[in-house]
Residue frames as qw, qx, qy, qz and C-alpha x, y, z in Angstrom:
[[0.050, 0.318, 0.731, -0.602, -7.07, 11.79, -1.30],
 [0.360, 0.276, -0.086, -0.887, -9.09, 13.73, -3.78],
 [0.478, 0.047, -0.766, -0.428, -10.06, 10.54, -5.61],
 [0.221, -0.247, -0.897, 0.293, -11.26, 8.98, -2.33],
 [0.134, 0.308, 0.396, -0.855, -13.26, 12.01, -1.43],
 [0.487, 0.297, -0.220, -0.791, -15.27, 12.08, -4.67],
 [0.341, 0.046, -0.898, -0.273, -15.71, 8.35, -5.17],
 [0.657, -0.177, 0.261, -0.685, -18.88, 6.69, -4.07],
 [0.513, -0.058, 0.850, -0.109, -19.93, 3.12, -3.44],
 [0.375, 0.240, -0.597, -0.667, -20.70, 1.31, -6.68],
 [0.171, 0.156, 0.951, -0.205, -22.94, -1.35, -5.05],
 [0.208, -0.396, -0.625, -0.640, -26.36, -1.76, -6.31],
 [0.135, 0.122, 0.564, -0.805, -29.00, 0.12, -4.21],
 [0.197, -0.410, -0.796, -0.400, -32.59, -0.90, -4.17],
 [0.316, -0.124, 0.211, -0.917, -35.47, 1.28, -3.08],
 [0.347, 0.264, 0.855, -0.281, -38.75, -0.35, -1.80],
 [0.478, 0.660, 0.226, -0.535, -40.63, 1.81, -4.32],
 [0.687, 0.699, -0.164, -0.111, -38.33, 1.54, -7.26],
 [0.851, -0.236, 0.248, 0.398, -35.23, -0.40, -8.12],
 [0.387, 0.901, -0.170, 0.093, -32.34, 1.81, -9.39],
 [0.866, -0.072, -0.030, 0.494, -28.73, 1.23, -9.82],
 [0.021, 0.989, -0.143, 0.032, -26.44, 4.04, -8.74],
 [0.884, -0.006, 0.024, 0.467, -22.81, 3.71, -9.49],
 [0.087, -0.965, 0.175, 0.173, -19.92, 5.95, -8.89],
 [0.364, 0.708, -0.603, 0.056, -16.22, 5.91, -9.61],
 [0.971, -0.197, -0.089, 0.098, -14.57, 2.57, -8.93],
 [0.258, -0.855, 0.449, 0.042, -11.33, 2.91, -7.14],
 [0.949, 0.245, -0.137, 0.147, -8.28, 1.12, -8.52],
 [0.632, -0.636, 0.207, 0.391, -4.87, 0.74, -7.08],
 [0.227, 0.874, -0.372, -0.215, -1.93, 2.51, -8.77],
 [0.460, 0.460, -0.758, 0.044, 0.22, -0.33, -8.16],
 [0.876, -0.388, 0.126, -0.255, 0.28, -3.71, -6.21],
 [0.297, 0.548, -0.770, 0.138, 3.05, -6.06, -5.14],
 [0.925, -0.266, -0.188, -0.195, 2.82, -9.52, -3.95],
 [0.105, -0.753, 0.613, -0.214, 5.59, -10.11, -1.32],
 [0.702, 0.138, -0.697, -0.037, 4.97, -13.72, -0.67],
 [0.465, -0.224, -0.699, 0.495, 4.85, -13.30, 3.10],
 [0.247, -0.858, -0.451, 0.011, 3.07, -11.24, 5.66],
 [0.279, 0.610, -0.140, 0.729, 4.17, -7.61, 6.04],
 [0.506, -0.436, -0.577, 0.469, 4.99, -7.01, 9.70],
 [0.202, -0.741, -0.167, 0.618, 5.65, -3.30, 9.36],
 [0.506, 0.605, 0.347, 0.508, 5.56, -0.55, 6.73],
 [0.295, -0.769, -0.114, 0.556, 7.32, 2.78, 6.95],
 [0.476, 0.703, 0.209, 0.485, 7.89, 5.70, 4.55],
 [0.534, -0.495, -0.205, 0.654, 10.57, 7.81, 6.09],
 [0.168, 0.974, 0.119, -0.091, 10.72, 11.61, 5.56],
 [0.641, -0.181, 0.282, 0.691, 13.73, 12.36, 3.48],
 [0.181, 0.806, -0.018, -0.564, 14.63, 15.54, 1.66],
 [0.216, -0.229, 0.762, 0.566, 16.09, 13.60, -1.34],
 [0.545, 0.268, -0.278, -0.744, 14.18, 13.38, -4.56],
 [0.545, 0.016, -0.809, -0.220, 14.02, 9.58, -4.33],
 [0.579, -0.338, 0.396, -0.628, 11.47, 8.45, -1.84],
 [0.355, 0.154, -0.922, -0.031, 11.35, 4.89, -0.58],
 [0.772, -0.355, 0.002, -0.527, 8.93, 2.56, 1.05],
 [0.145, 0.375, -0.893, 0.200, 10.33, 0.11, 3.48],
 [0.850, -0.194, -0.172, -0.458, 8.48, -3.13, 4.25],
 [0.201, -0.411, 0.840, -0.291, 9.44, -5.57, 7.05],
 [0.782, 0.015, -0.465, -0.414, 8.44, -9.08, 6.20],
 [0.872, -0.454, 0.105, -0.151, 8.58, -12.19, 8.28],
 [0.858, -0.226, 0.269, 0.376, 11.91, -13.25, 6.79],
 [0.540, 0.337, 0.290, 0.715, 12.85, -10.40, 4.43],
 [0.066, -0.706, -0.156, 0.688, 13.33, -6.58, 4.40],
 [0.486, 0.539, 0.528, 0.441, 12.12, -4.91, 1.21],
 [0.082, -0.520, 0.034, 0.850, 12.88, -1.38, -0.15],
 [0.438, 0.571, 0.652, 0.238, 10.40, -0.26, -2.77],
 [0.136, 0.061, 0.186, 0.971, 10.38, 2.71, -5.05],
 [0.305, 0.267, 0.402, -0.821, 7.35, 4.90, -4.87],
 [0.617, 0.244, -0.371, -0.649, 5.87, 3.26, -8.02],
 [0.904, -0.151, 0.236, -0.321, 5.95, -0.17, -6.36],
 [0.777, 0.449, -0.419, 0.138, 9.11, -1.62, -7.97],
 [0.830, -0.506, -0.031, 0.233, 11.50, -3.46, -5.66],
 [0.180, 0.911, -0.356, 0.105, 14.59, -1.36, -5.18],
 [0.306, 0.430, -0.831, 0.173, 16.31, -4.03, -3.07],
 [0.860, -0.362, -0.187, -0.307, 15.55, -7.04, -0.78],
 [0.121, 0.521, -0.776, 0.334, 17.58, -8.42, 2.00],
 [0.794, -0.241, -0.530, -0.174, 16.94, -11.81, 3.44],
 [0.332, -0.664, 0.453, -0.494, 17.07, -11.93, 7.20],
 [0.532, 0.114, -0.829, 0.130, 18.43, -14.86, 9.33],
 [0.051, -0.145, -0.738, 0.657, 16.23, -14.06, 12.27],
 [0.082, -0.639, -0.741, -0.188, 12.69, -13.39, 13.11],
 [0.104, 0.195, -0.135, 0.966, 12.11, -9.64, 13.30],
 [0.037, -0.630, -0.720, 0.289, 9.29, -8.03, 15.35],
 [0.121, 0.955, 0.201, -0.182, 9.69, -4.32, 14.33],
 [0.645, 0.131, 0.150, 0.738, 12.04, -1.91, 12.70],
 [0.091, -0.913, -0.157, 0.367, 12.90, 1.80, 12.91],
 [0.664, 0.371, 0.194, 0.619, 14.50, 3.18, 9.65],
 [0.178, -0.899, -0.051, 0.396, 16.34, 6.52, 9.93],
 [0.598, 0.768, -0.090, 0.213, 18.47, 8.62, 7.60],
 [0.720, -0.517, 0.055, 0.460, 22.16, 8.82, 8.02]]
């Protein structure tokens, strides 16, 4: 959040009296992942374990991601889901 707070828009700004370019920090993603389908829901459950997971429900697949964006596992679904509610057991 600190990076977002101090970053400014890097677009070119023009004054009527003078033309000046002001640029700030450009935000870049720490990681990205192409799922190949639309994500219907995303959830990061609160767990007390050291391993945190990001759950993504796709149109035909269920993804579990590590916090660095790598796929931990993927499960193909044989039905069209509408939502999901992960919980710890």
